[in-house]
C-alpha positions as CSV (number, residue, x, y, z in Angstrom):
1,M,3.4,3.6,22.4
2,T,5.4,3.7,19.3
3,S,6.5,1.2,16.7
4,S,9.3,1.9,13.9
5,K,11.7,0.1,11.9
6,N,14.9,1.6,11.2
7,S,13.8,4.8,12.2
8,H,13.8,7.5,14.9
9,Q,10.6,8.1,16.9
10,H,7.7,9.8,15.0
11,P,4.7,11.4,16.4
12,L,2.4,9.6,13.7
13,V,3.9,6.2,14.7
14,T,1.7,3.7,17.0
15,E,2.1,0.2,18.0
16,T,0.9,-2.3,15.9
17,P,-2.2,-4.0,17.5
18,S,-1.6,-7.1,19.1
19,S,-4.4,-8.7,17.9
20,T,-4.7,-12.5,17.0
21,G,-7.7,-12.0,14.7
22,P,-7.6,-10.9,11.1
23,T,-5.8,-7.8,10.1
24,L,-5.9,-5.6,7.1
25,H,-2.2,-4.5,6.0
26,M,-2.2,-1.4,4.4
27,L,0.8,0.1,2.4
28,C,1.9,3.7,2.1
29,G,4.6,4.8,0.1
30,K,6.0,6.4,-3.1
31,I,6.6,4.4,-6.4
32,A,9.4,2.1,-5.8
33,S,9.8,2.6,-2.2
34,G,9.3,-0.9,-1.4
35,K,5.8,-1.6,-0.8
36,S,5.6,-4.7,-2.9
37,T,8.4,-6.3,-1.3
38,L,7.3,-5.5,2.2
39,A,4.0,-6.7,1.1
40,A,5.4,-10.0,-0.2
41,T,7.2,-10.5,3.3
42,L,4.1,-9.7,5.3
43,S,2.0,-12.2,3.5
44,Q,4.1,-15.0,4.4
45,N,2.6,-14.9,7.9
46,P,0.1,-17.6,8.6
47,S,-3.5,-17.2,7.5
48,T,-2.4,-14.4,5.5
49,I,-3.1,-13.5,1.8
50,L,-1.7,-10.9,-0.6
51,I,-3.7,-8.9,-3.0
52,S,-1.6,-6.8,-5.4
53,E,-3.0,-3.9,-7.5
54,D,-0.5,-4.2,-10.0
55,F,-1.0,-7.9,-10.3
56,W,-4.7,-7.4,-11.2
57,L,-4.4,-4.0,-13.1
58,A,-1.7,-5.7,-15.4
59,G,-3.7,-9.0,-15.9
60,L,-7.3,-7.2,-16.5
61,F,-6.2,-3.9,-18.1
62,G,-2.4,-4.0,-18.9
63,A,-2.7,-3.1,-22.7
64,E,-5.2,-0.5,-22.1
65,M,-3.2,1.5,-19.6
66,A,-0.9,4.0,-21.4
67,S,-1.2,6.8,-19.2
68,V,-1.5,7.8,-15.4
69,A,-5.4,8.9,-16.3
70,D,-5.7,5.5,-17.4
71,Y,-4.4,4.0,-14.1
72,V,-6.6,6.2,-12.1
73,R,-9.9,5.1,-14.0
74,Y,-8.8,1.3,-14.0
75,S,-7.7,1.4,-10.3
76,H,-10.9,2.9,-9.1
77,R,-12.8,0.1,-11.1
78,L,-10.8,-2.5,-9.4
79,R,-11.2,-1.0,-6.0
80,D,-15.0,-1.1,-6.5
81,V,-14.9,-5.0,-7.0
82,M,-12.1,-5.5,-4.6
83,A,-13.6,-4.0,-1.5
84,P,-16.2,-6.4,-0.7
85,H,-14.0,-9.3,-1.5
86,V,-11.2,-8.2,0.9
87,A,-13.9,-7.4,3.5
88,G,-15.3,-11.2,3.0
89,L,-11.6,-12.5,3.3
90,L,-11.3,-10.6,6.7
91,K,-14.6,-11.9,7.9
92,Q,-13.5,-15.5,7.0
93,G,-10.7,-14.9,9.5
94,L,-8.0,-14.5,7.0
95,S,-5.5,-11.4,7.3
96,V,-5.2,-9.4,4.0
97,V,-2.1,-7.8,2.9
98,L,-3.7,-5.0,0.3
99,D,-0.9,-4.0,-2.0
100,F,-2.6,-1.0,-3.2
101,P,-1.1,2.4,-2.4
102,A,-2.7,4.0,0.6
103,N,-1.0,7.4,-0.8
104,T,-3.9,9.7,0.0
105,P,-6.5,10.3,2.5
106,E,-9.2,9.3,0.1
107,L,-7.5,5.9,-0.5
108,R,-7.0,5.5,3.2
109,H,-10.5,6.1,3.8
110,W,-11.4,3.4,1.4
111,M,-9.4,1.0,3.2
112,R,-10.8,2.2,6.5
113,E,-14.3,1.2,5.2
114,I,-12.9,-2.3,4.5
115,F,-11.7,-3.2,8.0
116,T,-14.2,-1.3,9.8
117,C,-17.1,-3.4,7.6
118,A,-15.2,-6.4,8.5
119,E,-14.8,-5.6,12.5
120,A,-10.8,-6.4,11.5
121,A,-7.7,-5.2,13.1
122,H,-5.5,-2.8,10.8
123,V,-1.8,-1.7,10.5
124,L,-0.7,1.1,8.1
125,H,2.7,0.5,6.8
126,F,4.3,3.8,5.9
127,L,7.7,3.5,3.9
128,D,9.1,6.9,4.3
129,V,11.5,6.9,1.5
130,A,13.3,10.0,-0.3
131,D,12.2,11.0,-3.7
132,E,15.7,10.5,-4.9
133,S,16.1,6.8,-3.6
134,C,12.6,5.8,-5.1
135,K,13.6,7.2,-8.5
136,Q,17.0,5.1,-8.3
137,R,15.2,2.2,-7.5
138,L,12.8,3.0,-10.1
139,R,15.2,3.2,-12.9
140,L,17.1,-0.1,-11.9
141,R,13.4,-1.8,-11.6
142,N,12.6,-0.3,-15.2
143,Q,15.8,-1.5,-16.6
144,A,15.4,-5.2,-15.3
145,Q,12.1,-5.0,-16.2
146,S,11.2,-6.8,-12.9
147,H,7.9,-5.1,-12.3
148,E,4.4,-5.3,-13.9
149,F,4.8,-1.7,-14.9
150,S,7.3,0.8,-15.8
151,A,7.3,4.8,-15.0
152,S,9.6,7.5,-16.1
153,D,10.9,10.0,-13.8
154,A,8.3,12.4,-15.0
155,Q,5.4,9.9,-14.2
156,F,7.0,9.6,-10.9
157,E,6.7,13.4,-10.3
158,Q,3.2,13.6,-11.5
159,I,2.0,10.8,-9.4
160,T,4.0,11.7,-6.3
161,A,2.5,15.2,-6.6
162,Y,-0.7,13.7,-5.0
163,F,1.2,11.7,-2.2
164,V,0.2,12.7,1.4
165,P,1.5,11.0,4.3
166,P,-0.4,9.6,6.9
167,Q,-1.6,12.2,9.5
168,P,-2.2,11.7,13.1
169,D,-5.8,12.7,13.2
170,E,-6.4,9.9,10.5
171,N,-6.2,7.6,13.5
172,F,-4.2,4.7,12.1
173,H,-2.3,2.1,13.7
174,V,1.1,3.1,11.9
175,V,4.6,1.4,11.7
176,R,6.9,3.9,9.8
177,Y,9.9,2.3,8.0
178,G,12.4,4.9,7.2
179,P,16.0,6.5,7.5
180,D,17.9,6.0,10.6
């Protein structure tokens, strides 16, 4: 079974579970790959809420976040308090679009613990976008000041160095969005 959007078949893609119950939607993709745009679309489904890492980080720690190291520190703190909250929402029957980057095995493991604890379904939305396309989008986003945070090309490279696409042995229900 496979499922993909604008993409050729990919060995990692599996069909979205056909569940009528609560689902944790996770997003994997590099900076400016379109995660937040997709998250906003997904959150329009009935009984679905959006929780955005960037919104919460900007509101709680914006003035204190001057470096990638600051982001890592504050993001970890936010995840610590959000995990039980998200699990609680899922247990109450709401689906959650978690607009936090599921970009490393460690972060995906954290997300797995949430949907496992809540006994909820999950979908990992993988936005497979080339670096240069992401950088172009990032420059436009920075220029328009349309996002809570801006990032330079150097910061893009620094953060992208840690990016690990989802692997088949992680056993996620993956929907891949990518080039034709």
